[in-house]
C-alpha positions as CSV (number, residue, x, y, z in Angstrom):
1,M,9.2,49.5,119.1
2,A,9.2,45.8,118.6
3,S,5.6,45.9,117.6
4,A,6.4,48.8,115.3
5,R,9.4,47.0,113.7
6,S,7.6,43.8,113.3
7,P,5.2,44.8,110.5
8,Q,8.1,46.5,108.8
9,G,10.2,43.4,109.1
10,A,7.4,41.3,108.0
11,T,6.8,43.6,105.1
12,G,10.5,43.5,104.3
13,V,10.6,39.7,104.5
14,G,7.5,39.4,102.6
15,G,8.7,41.9,100.0
16,S,11.9,40.0,99.7
17,K,10.1,36.7,99.2
18,G,7.7,38.4,96.7
19,S,10.6,39.8,94.9
20,N,12.2,36.4,94.7
21,R,9.0,34.8,93.4
22,S,8.6,37.7,90.9
23,G,12.2,37.2,89.7
24,G,11.7,33.5,89.3
25,S,8.5,34.0,87.4
26,G,10.2,36.6,85.2
27,R,13.1,34.2,84.5
28,V,10.6,31.4,83.5
29,T,8.6,33.9,81.3
30,G,11.8,35.1,79.7
31,S,12.9,31.6,79.0
32,V,9.6,30.7,77.4
33,R,9.8,33.8,75.3
34,A,13.3,33.0,74.3
35,V,12.3,29.5,73.2
36,G,9.3,31.0,71.4
37,R,11.5,33.4,69.5
38,A,14.0,30.7,68.7
39,L,11.2,28.5,67.2
40,H,9.5,31.4,65.5
41,F,12.7,32.8,64.0
42,P,13.3,30.2,61.3
43,V,9.7,30.3,60.2
44,S,9.5,34.1,60.1
45,R,12.9,34.4,58.5
46,T,11.8,31.8,55.8
47,A,8.5,33.7,55.3
48,R,10.4,37.0,54.9
49,G,12.8,35.4,52.5
50,I,10.0,34.0,50.4
51,R,8.2,37.3,50.4
52,K,11.4,39.1,49.4
53,A,12.0,36.7,46.5
54,T,8.4,36.8,45.2
55,H,8.1,40.6,45.5
56,A,11.5,41.5,43.9
57,H,12.0,43.7,40.9
58,G,8.7,45.4,41.1
59,A,6.6,42.3,41.4
60,G,5.3,43.4,44.8
61,E,4.1,46.7,43.6
62,S,2.4,45.3,40.5
63,G,0.7,42.4,42.4
64,L,2.6,39.7,40.5
65,G,4.2,38.6,43.8
66,K,0.7,37.8,45.2
67,L,0.0,35.7,42.1
68,I,3.2,33.8,42.5
69,E,2.3,33.0,46.1
70,L,-1.2,32.0,45.1
71,H,0.2,29.7,42.3
72,A,2.5,28.1,44.9
73,V,-0.5,27.3,47.1
74,N,-2.3,25.9,44.0
75,G,0.7,23.6,43.2
76,A,1.0,22.4,46.8
77,G,-2.7,21.5,47.0
78,D,-2.7,19.7,43.6
79,V,0.3,17.6,44.5
80,M,-1.5,16.5,47.8
81,I,-4.5,15.3,45.7
82,T,-2.2,13.6,43.2
83,V,-0.3,11.6,45.8
84,A,-3.6,10.5,47.4
85,L,-5.2,9.4,44.1
86,A,-2.0,7.7,42.8
87,S,-1.8,5.6,45.9
88,T,-5.4,4.7,45.7
89,V,-5.9,4.0,42.0
90,F,-2.4,2.8,41.1
91,F,-0.2,1.6,43.9
92,S,-2.8,-0.1,46.2
93,V,-3.7,-3.0,43.8
94,P,-1.8,-5.5,41.6
95,T,-0.5,-4.3,38.3
96,D,-3.2,-5.8,36.0
97,E,-6.0,-4.5,38.2
98,A,-4.2,-1.1,38.5
99,R,-4.1,-0.8,34.8
100,G,-7.8,-1.5,34.5
101,R,-8.6,1.0,37.3
102,V,-6.5,3.7,35.7
103,A,-8.1,3.0,32.3
104,L,-11.5,3.4,34.0
105,Y,-10.3,6.5,35.7
106,L,-9.2,8.0,32.4
107,G,-12.4,7.0,30.7
108,I,-14.7,8.4,33.4
109,T,-12.7,11.6,34.0
110,M,-10.9,12.4,30.8
111,A,-13.8,11.8,28.4
112,P,-16.0,14.3,30.0
113,F,-13.1,16.7,30.4
114,A,-12.4,16.4,26.6
115,V,-15.9,17.8,26.2
116,L,-15.7,20.4,28.9
117,A,-12.1,21.7,28.2
118,P,-13.0,23.6,25.0
119,V,-15.8,25.3,26.9
120,I,-13.6,26.5,29.7
121,G,-11.8,29.3,27.8
122,P,-14.8,30.8,26.1
123,L,-16.8,30.6,29.4
124,L,-14.1,32.4,31.3
125,D,-13.9,35.0,28.5
126,R,-17.5,35.9,29.6
127,L,-16.3,36.6,33.2
128,P,-13.7,39.3,32.7
129,H,-14.9,41.2,35.8
130,G,-14.8,38.1,38.1
131,R,-11.4,36.6,37.7
132,R,-10.5,36.8,41.4
133,A,-13.9,35.2,42.2
134,A,-13.2,32.5,39.5
135,M,-9.9,31.6,41.0
136,A,-11.3,31.6,44.5
137,G,-14.2,29.4,43.2
138,S,-11.7,26.9,41.7
139,M,-9.8,26.7,45.1
140,L,-13.0,26.3,47.1
141,A,-14.4,23.7,44.7
142,R,-11.2,21.6,45.1
143,A,-11.3,22.0,48.9
144,M,-14.8,20.6,49.0
145,L,-14.0,17.8,46.5
146,A,-10.9,16.9,48.6
147,L,-13.2,16.2,51.5
148,M,-15.4,14.0,49.2
149,L,-12.4,12.2,48.0
150,A,-11.2,11.6,51.6
151,S,-14.3,9.5,52.2
152,A,-14.2,7.8,48.8
153,V,-10.5,6.6,49.0
154,V,-11.4,4.8,52.2
155,T,-14.7,3.3,51.2
156,G,-13.7,2.8,47.5
157,T,-17.1,4.0,46.3
158,F,-17.8,5.2,42.8
159,E,-18.0,8.8,43.8
160,L,-14.2,8.8,43.6
161,Y,-14.4,9.3,39.8
162,P,-16.8,12.2,39.5
163,A,-15.0,14.0,42.4
164,A,-11.6,13.4,40.6
165,L,-13.2,14.8,37.4
166,G,-14.3,17.9,39.3
167,V,-10.8,18.4,40.7
168,L,-9.4,18.1,37.2
169,V,-11.8,20.6,35.6
170,A,-11.4,23.1,38.5
171,S,-7.6,22.8,38.3
172,K,-7.6,23.5,34.5
173,A,-10.0,26.4,34.9
174,Y,-7.6,27.9,37.4
175,G,-4.8,27.5,34.9
176,V,-6.7,29.3,32.2
177,V,-7.7,32.2,34.4
178,R,-4.1,32.5,35.7
179,S,-2.8,32.7,32.1
180,A,-5.3,35.6,31.5
181,V,-4.4,37.3,34.7
182,V,-0.6,37.5,34.3
183,P,-0.5,40.2,31.6
184,R,-2.6,42.4,34.0
185,L,0.1,42.2,36.7
186,L,3.3,42.8,34.7
187,P,5.9,45.0,36.4
188,P,7.3,47.7,34.2
189,T,10.7,45.9,33.7
190,F,9.2,42.4,33.1
191,S,8.4,40.7,29.9
192,L,5.6,38.2,29.8
193,V,8.1,35.4,29.4
194,K,9.9,36.4,32.6
195,A,6.6,36.9,34.5
196,N,5.3,33.4,33.5
197,S,8.7,31.9,34.3
198,R,8.7,33.3,37.8
199,V,5.1,32.2,38.4
200,T,5.7,28.7,37.1
201,L,8.9,28.4,39.1
202,G,7.1,29.3,42.3
203,G,4.6,26.6,41.6
204,L,7.3,24.0,40.9
205,L,9.2,24.9,44.2
206,A,6.0,24.6,46.2
207,T,5.3,21.2,44.6
208,G,8.7,20.0,45.5
209,V,8.3,21.0,49.1
210,A,4.7,19.7,49.4
211,A,5.4,16.3,47.7
212,P,7.4,14.7,50.6
213,I,4.9,16.2,53.1
214,A,2.1,14.5,51.1
215,A,4.0,11.2,51.1
216,L,4.5,11.5,54.9
217,L,0.7,12.1,55.4
218,Q,0.0,9.2,53.0
219,S,2.0,6.9,55.3
220,L,-0.5,7.8,58.1
221,G,-3.5,7.0,55.9
222,A,-5.0,7.5,52.4
223,R,-7.3,10.4,53.5
224,Y,-4.7,12.5,55.3
225,P,-3.1,14.1,52.1
226,L,-6.7,15.1,51.1
227,Y,-7.2,16.8,54.5
228,G,-4.0,18.6,53.8
229,A,-5.3,19.6,50.3
230,F,-8.5,20.9,51.9
231,T,-6.5,23.1,54.2
232,I,-4.3,24.4,51.5
233,F,-7.1,25.2,49.1
234,I,-9.1,27.0,51.8
235,L,-6.0,29.2,52.2
236,G,-5.9,29.7,48.5
237,T,-9.6,30.8,48.4
238,F,-8.8,33.7,50.7
239,L,-5.5,34.5,48.9
240,S,-7.3,34.9,45.6
241,F,-9.1,38.0,46.9
242,T,-5.8,39.6,47.9
243,L,-4.9,40.1,44.2
244,P,-5.1,43.7,43.0
245,P,-8.6,44.9,41.9
246,K,-7.2,45.5,38.4
247,V,-7.2,41.8,37.8
248,D,-11.0,42.1,37.5
249,S,-10.8,45.0,35.1
250,A,-11.7,44.3,31.5
251,K,-10.9,47.7,30.2
252,G,-9.5,47.5,26.6
253,E,-10.1,43.8,26.2
254,D,-12.0,41.9,23.6
255,T,-12.5,38.3,22.5
256,A,-10.0,36.8,20.2
257,L,-10.9,35.5,16.8
258,L,-8.0,33.2,16.2
259,A,-7.8,33.3,12.4
260,A,-5.0,34.2,10.0
261,D,-6.3,33.6,6.5
262,A,-8.4,36.0,4.5
263,D,-11.5,33.8,4.5
264,H,-11.7,34.2,8.3
265,L,-10.9,37.9,8.6
266,H,-13.8,40.2,9.5
267,G,-13.6,43.9,9.9
268,P,-15.2,45.9,12.7
269,H,-17.9,47.1,10.3
270,L,-19.7,43.8,10.5
271,K,-22.5,43.9,13.0
272,K,-22.4,40.1,13.7
273,P,-18.9,38.7,13.6
274,P,-18.6,34.9,13.5
275,R,-18.4,32.9,16.6
276,P,-14.8,33.0,18.0
277,N,-12.9,29.7,17.6
278,L,-9.4,28.3,17.9
279,R,-7.9,28.3,14.4
280,T,-4.9,30.5,14.3
281,V,-3.5,34.0,15.2
282,G,-0.8,34.3,12.6
283,T,1.5,31.5,11.4
284,A,4.1,31.8,14.2
285,V,1.5,31.4,17.0
286,T,-0.2,28.6,15.1
287,H,2.9,26.5,14.6
288,G,4.2,27.3,18.0
289,L,1.0,26.0,19.5
290,G,1.2,22.9,17.4
291,A,4.8,22.2,18.5
292,N,3.9,22.8,22.1
293,A,0.9,20.4,21.7
294,S,3.2,17.6,20.6
295,L,5.3,18.1,23.7
296,R,2.3,18.2,26.0
297,C,1.0,15.0,24.3
298,L,4.4,13.4,25.0
299,S,4.1,14.5,28.6
300,G,0.8,12.8,29.0
301,F,2.0,9.7,27.2
302,L,5.2,9.3,29.3
303,I,3.3,9.8,32.6
304,F,1.0,6.9,32.1
305,F,3.1,4.6,30.0
306,L,6.2,4.8,32.2
307,A,4.1,4.5,35.4
308,F,2.9,1.1,34.3
309,L,6.1,0.0,32.5
310,L,8.4,0.7,35.4
311,R,6.0,-0.9,37.9
312,E,6.0,-4.1,35.9
313,H,9.6,-3.9,34.6
314,P,11.7,-1.7,37.0
315,L,14.9,-0.2,35.7
316,T,17.9,-2.6,36.1
317,G,19.0,-3.0,39.7
318,K,16.2,-0.8,41.1
319,S,12.8,-1.3,42.7
320,A,9.6,-0.1,41.0
321,A,9.3,2.8,43.5
322,V,12.9,3.9,43.0
323,S,12.5,3.7,39.2
324,L,9.4,5.8,39.2
325,G,11.0,8.3,41.6
326,L,14.0,8.6,39.4
327,V,11.9,9.5,36.4
328,V,9.7,11.9,38.3
329,V,12.7,13.7,39.8
330,S,14.5,13.9,36.5
331,A,11.4,15.4,34.8
332,G,10.9,17.9,37.7
333,V,14.6,19.0,37.6
334,G,14.4,19.4,33.8
335,N,11.2,21.4,34.0
336,A,12.7,23.7,36.7
337,I,15.9,24.3,34.7
338,G,13.8,25.1,31.6
339,T,11.7,27.5,33.5
340,A,14.8,29.3,34.9
341,V,16.5,29.4,31.5
342,G,13.4,30.9,29.9
343,A,14.0,34.3,31.4
344,W,17.6,34.4,30.1
345,L,16.4,33.5,26.5
346,K,13.5,36.0,26.5
347,Q,15.2,38.2,23.9
348,R,16.0,35.4,21.5
349,A,13.7,34.4,18.6
350,P,11.0,32.3,20.2
351,E,10.5,30.3,17.0
352,I,14.1,29.2,17.0
353,I,13.9,28.1,20.6
354,I,10.8,26.0,19.9
355,V,12.3,24.4,16.8
356,T,15.5,23.6,18.7
357,V,14.1,22.1,21.9
358,V,11.5,19.9,20.0
359,A,14.3,18.6,17.7
360,V,16.4,17.8,20.8
361,V,13.4,15.9,22.3
362,V,13.0,13.9,19.1
363,A,16.7,12.9,19.2
364,A,16.5,12.0,22.9
365,A,13.4,9.8,22.4
366,V,14.9,8.0,19.4
367,T,18.1,7.4,21.4
368,A,16.1,6.2,24.5
369,A,14.1,3.8,22.3
370,L,17.3,2.3,20.7
371,F,19.3,2.1,23.9
372,F,16.5,1.6,26.5
373,G,17.9,1.6,30.0
374,T,18.1,3.5,33.3
375,L,20.2,6.4,32.0
376,M,18.3,6.9,28.8
377,V,14.9,6.9,30.4
378,A,16.0,9.4,33.0
379,C,17.7,11.6,30.4
380,L,14.5,11.5,28.2
381,A,12.4,12.6,31.2
382,A,14.7,15.5,32.1
383,I,15.0,16.7,28.5
384,A,11.2,16.4,27.9
385,G,10.6,18.4,31.1
386,F,13.2,21.0,30.1
387,A,11.8,21.3,26.6
388,Q,8.2,21.5,27.6
389,A,8.9,24.4,30.0
390,L,11.1,26.4,27.6
391,A,8.7,25.8,24.6
392,K,5.7,27.0,26.6
393,L,7.5,30.2,27.7
394,S,8.4,30.7,24.0
395,L,4.8,30.3,23.0
396,D,3.8,32.9,25.5
397,A,6.4,35.2,24.0
398,L,4.9,34.6,20.5
399,I,1.4,35.5,21.8
400,Q,2.8,38.6,23.5
401,R,4.5,39.7,20.3
402,D,2.0,38.8,17.6
403,V,-1.4,39.1,19.3
404,P,-2.7,42.6,19.9
405,E,-3.1,43.5,23.5
406,L,-6.8,44.0,22.9
407,V,-7.3,40.3,22.6
408,R,-4.2,38.8,24.1
409,N,-5.9,37.5,27.3
410,S,-8.5,35.6,25.3
411,A,-5.8,34.0,23.1
412,F,-3.9,32.8,26.2
413,A,-7.1,31.1,27.6
414,R,-7.8,29.3,24.3
415,S,-4.2,28.2,23.7
416,E,-4.0,26.7,27.3
417,T,-7.2,24.7,26.6
418,T,-5.7,23.3,23.4
419,L,-2.6,22.2,25.3
420,Q,-4.6,20.5,28.0
421,M,-6.5,18.6,25.3
422,A,-3.2,17.4,23.9
423,W,-2.2,16.1,27.3
424,V,-5.4,14.1,27.5
425,L,-4.8,12.5,24.1
426,G,-1.2,11.6,25.1
427,G,-2.4,10.0,28.3
428,A,-5.0,7.9,26.5
429,I,-2.3,6.6,24.1
430,G,0.0,5.8,27.0
431,I,-2.6,3.7,28.8
432,A,-3.4,1.7,25.7
433,M,0.2,0.8,24.8
434,P,1.6,-2.7,25.5
435,L,4.3,-2.6,28.2
436,N,7.3,-2.7,25.9
437,G,9.9,-0.1,26.6
438,P,11.6,0.3,23.2
439,L,8.2,0.1,21.4
440,G,6.6,2.7,23.7
441,L,9.5,5.2,23.4
442,S,9.4,4.7,19.6
443,V,5.8,5.8,19.7
444,A,6.9,8.8,21.9
445,A,9.5,9.7,19.3
446,G,6.9,9.5,16.6
447,I,4.5,11.8,18.5
448,V,7.1,14.6,18.9
449,A,8.6,14.0,15.4
450,T,5.1,14.6,13.9
451,G,4.7,17.8,15.8
452,W,8.2,19.0,14.7
453,L,7.9,18.1,11.0
454,T,4.5,19.8,10.7
455,T,5.7,23.0,12.3
456,V,9.4,23.5,11.6
457,R,9.0,25.2,8.2
458,G,6.4,27.6,9.4
459,L,8.4,28.5,12.5
460,L,11.6,29.1,10.6
461,R,9.8,31.2,8.0
462,A,8.2,33.3,10.8
463,A,11.7,33.6,12.4
464,R,13.2,34.9,9.2
465,R,10.4,37.6,9.0
466,G,11.4,38.5,12.6
467,G,7.9,38.8,13.8
468,S,7.4,42.0,11.8
469,V,4.1,40.8,10.5
470,R,1.6,40.8,13.3
471,G,-1.1,38.2,13.5
472,R,-4.3,39.5,12.0
473,V,-6.9,39.3,14.7
474,T,-10.4,40.9,14.8
């Protein structure tokens, strides 16, 4: 009986011990899972919140939500490269040398871009069936160029400049394709202004999140933000192909002949219409584009002029870094507010909005030139950012209203190219200016005043007509 009980007892004891070990292991596993859930919850909850916001009001069903997320990835990657290049070309050397290096950077990158930019729109017009591939190609190209830049920023070799040019061209090509894609993804209840506002706001928010991360990576070494950009753009390459297939459909589209006068109108009976070019698509769009170009020129001017001015002559009581940060934050906040307000003003006359915001910028620039100081510079940056965002959304509304749907995508691509060229011109003027605050801001006021004076009459006349006369496009 003893021998019979012994195995049972042993089994009982062993079973008890095994049960204890199993219970202990289960408690450890449960604890690990609980910690994992606790760590995963904020991330998953944030991801669900972002997805809910980007896919709201039909944007998920139409595919616009995916474009918003893709544009956010694009903005995050671009700011990573911007931080890395700014620290290399601008902050890492004395002011005089930095100015020469930035001038060289502008000369080597902007001059070829000035030649390439007008070609981007017409070239992409010829790829209506490959828009997703074009966006993915832009992302992949910037990923590879980020790796090249990661080596160049450490060694200081000349390849920094052609690689930076490649990033610039690829970024602008993405912007042109995105402008052409948005009308294809409009939800039923969205206007084009609201859709562009939501896409742009997504990019701005992503830039605001990525910028401090890029600065943190920069503190570890100049190449680390570029490794971050590589990772982000690789993600963007795959996300590009998640857009709906209708993005690649060219059904019902044609190439815009941007002309409004009788000498440039050609009926469909002509077998060989003239080569498409960027002249006008009705007076409202023409003058709206001109006013926007003056604001974009101002943006390029302020970026380069204030960067050097505030480094050499910081705002009163502040360091150079704080001065630059104040201006950048002010411009970013103004841009975000302008983008958000755009949806609210979508039913108002776009011409009146453009006239008003450009006039406000002229007044702000004149005031900042007369009373140059910390508050005035920050206010000018905020007002310029606000006006640029709101005027661009209004230009989009004009194109939507006055350009027939058949050629609207082509008109978007060409107008975007023109605005990028205006930014290049403003940057060149800014880098050539002497570092005198009142003088520089007087020039800034002159740039915007020229754009306002040359477009205000045409815009007001178009507003009185109420957009009843559509732009004549063939």
